C-alpha positions in Angstrom: 0.0 0.0 0.0 2.8 2.4 0.9 4.5 1.6 -2.4 1.4 2.5 -4.4 1.1 5.8 -2.6 4.8 6.5 -3.1 4.5 5.7 -6.8 1.5 8.0 -7.2 3.4 10.8 -5.6 6.4 10.2 -7.8 4.1 10.2 -10.9 2.5 13.5 -9.7 6.0 14.9 -9.4 6.8 13.9 -13.0 3.5 15.4 -14.2 4.3 18.6 -12.3 7.6 18.9 -14.0 6.0 18.3 -17.4 3.6 21.2 -16.8 6.4 23.4 -15.4 5.0 23.5 -11.9 7.9 25.0 -10.0 6.5 25.3 -6.5 8.2 23.7 -3.6 5.2 21.5 -3.0 5.9 19.3 -6.0 9.4 18.6 -4.7 8.0 17.7 -1.3 5.8 15.2 -3.0 8.9 13.6 -4.6 10.7 13.3 -1.3 7.7 11.8 0.4 7.1 9.4 -2.4 10.6 8.2 -2.5 10.7 7.8 1.3 7.5 5.7 1.2 8.8 3.5 -1.6 12.1 3.0 0.2 10.3 2.3 3.5 8.1 -0.3 1.8 11.1 -2.1 0.3 13.0 -2.1 3.6 10.1 -3.4 5.7 8.6 -5.6 3.0 6.0 -8.2 3.7 6.6 -10.4 6.6 5.7 -14.0 6.2 3.6 -15.5 9.0 4.9 -18.7 10.4 2.5 -21.6 10.5 2.9 -23.9 13.5 
């Protein structure tokens, strides 16, 4: 779920660059998106052990 949110934020950043949106908000979206994607890869899905 976090990876999807992160990828959406990164996509919004790319769209913002395409339309020459130069506010600081678009760069914050990039940073947050990258952090969410990296966090998702680090934590990953944990397998549950079956007794």
